[in-house]
N, C-alpha and C positions, 0 to 999 in steps of 0.2 A: 504494500500500500504506500503510495507516495503522493506528494503534492496535495491538491485540494481534496482528493478522494479520502484523505484521512479524517475529513470532517463530514458530519451528517447534517443536512439541512431539511427542514420540514415546515409545515404550517399547521396551526391549531387554533381552536377558539377558546381553549382553557389551558393555560400554562401549568397549573397545578396538577390537573388530571394527566396532562402530557408527560410531566416529569415522572409521576407515579408509574405510568404505563411503560416508559422506557426503562426506568430503574428496575422494575420487577420483571419485565419481559426480556429485554436485551442484556441487562447487566446483572441479572440474578441477585437483585437487592442491593448492589453496590451503588454508592453515591457517585454522581458525576456533576460537572459544571457546564452550564451553557456558556459559550464563547460570546454569543450575541443574541439579542431578542429585539426584533423590530415590530413596532405597533403600527400597522398600516391603516389607511383610512377606510378600506373595505376589502372584502374577500377577493375581488378581482385583482386589486393591486397586490395583495399577498401572493396570489397565484403567479402573477407576473414576476414578482421578485424571486420566487422559488424557481421559476423557469430560467431566469438569468443565472441563478446559482448553478442549476443543472448544466446550462450551456458552458459555464466556466469550470466544469468537471467536479463539482461538489457532489457527493452522494446524496441523492434525494429519494432514494428508494427505487424499487423495480417498476413501479407504475408510471406509465407515460401519459396519463390523462392530465388535463388542465387542472391545476390545483392538487395533483397527485392524490385524488380521492378525499381531500379535506372537506370538512363540513361547509355548508353554504355560508356560514358566518365566521369562518376561520380568518382572523385578521392579524394573527401573530406569525411572523416568520422567525424561526429559531435555528441556531446552529450549535453543535457541540463537537468536540474532538473525540473521535472513537478511541476507546481504550485499547 
């Protein structure tokens, strides 16, 4: 893993629930830190920012749908370094 692919980028409508989901599912209960969190004006903007991140080779998951399957009200774009 090198370059931007060492970072995961996604969108969500609930940062607390998102943290819990990643912590328990991907990291088996281990804590991690967000590198950045962007509060966008609407879900369309958040999806566009995530698309830009994907274009720049950040890991945004396997889904190639607009907004990567995020909820209609996902206004937060987040990034963390993968352990």
